[in-house]
C-alpha positions in Angstrom: -2.4 23.8 18.6 0.7 26.0 18.0 0.3 29.8 18.1 -3.5 29.5 18.1 -3.6 28.2 14.5 -3.7 24.5 13.8 -2.0 23.1 10.7 -2.6 19.5 9.8 -0.2 17.3 7.9 -2.4 15.8 5.2 0.2 13.6 3.5 3.9 13.1 3.0 6.3 11.1 0.8 10.0 10.5 0.4 11.6 12.6 -2.3 15.0 11.2 -2.9 18.0 11.0 -0.5 17.4 12.7 2.8 14.4 14.6 1.5 10.7 14.4 2.3 7.8 16.2 0.6 5.0 17.4 3.0 1.5 18.6 2.3 -0.5 20.6 4.8 -4.2 21.6 4.9 -3.4 25.4 5.4 -1.4 25.4 2.1 -3.2 22.8 -0.1 -1.5 23.8 -3.3 2.1 24.2 -2.0 4.7 21.5 -1.7 7.0 21.8 1.3 10.4 20.1 1.0 12.1 18.9 4.2 15.7 17.9 4.4 17.2 15.6 7.0 19.8 17.3 9.2 21.4 14.8 11.6 18.4 12.9 12.9 15.5 15.3 12.2 13.9 17.2 9.4 13.7 20.9 8.7 12.0 22.9 6.0 14.5 23.2 3.1 12.5 24.8 0.4 8.9 25.1 -0.9 7.0 25.4 -4.2 4.6 28.1 -3.1 1.5 28.8 -5.0 0.0 32.3 -4.9 -3.5 30.9 -4.1 -2.2 29.8 -0.7 -1.4 32.1 2.2 2.2 33.2 2.7 4.2 30.7 4.7 5.4 32.5 7.8 8.2 31.5 10.3 5.6 30.2 12.8 4.1 28.0 10.1 7.5 26.5 9.2 8.1 25.7 12.9 4.7 24.0 13.3 5.2 22.1 10.0 8.6 20.9 11.2 7.2 19.6 14.5 4.3 17.9 12.7 6.5 16.1 10.2 9.1 15.1 12.7 6.3 13.8 15.0 4.9 11.8 12.1 8.3 10.3 11.3 9.1 9.5 15.0 11.8 12.2 15.2 10.1 14.8 17.4 12.3 14.1 20.4 15.5 14.7 18.3 14.0 17.8 16.7 13.2 19.4 20.0 16.7 18.6 21.3 18.5 20.3 18.4 21.3 22.7 19.3 20.5 25.7 17.0 17.1 26.8 18.3 15.9 30.0 16.8 13.6 32.2 18.9 
């Protein structure tokens, strides 16, 4: 999928105002917290568990795309102004 490694969003849930928790198959023990910025979500923080691989920048980007796609906000996410390379 993205960068040759495919991550799958296994489940997600709302976590208070403007926050969503995401869970991914590559990091089964880690909870990823997303915060809504304007009309899309970005990785805000995570509860990383040492049994899981280290979450790299490329992983965060892929997770953001997957979550925004799931929530119907992929178009807004891809059009965001501050794109990091």
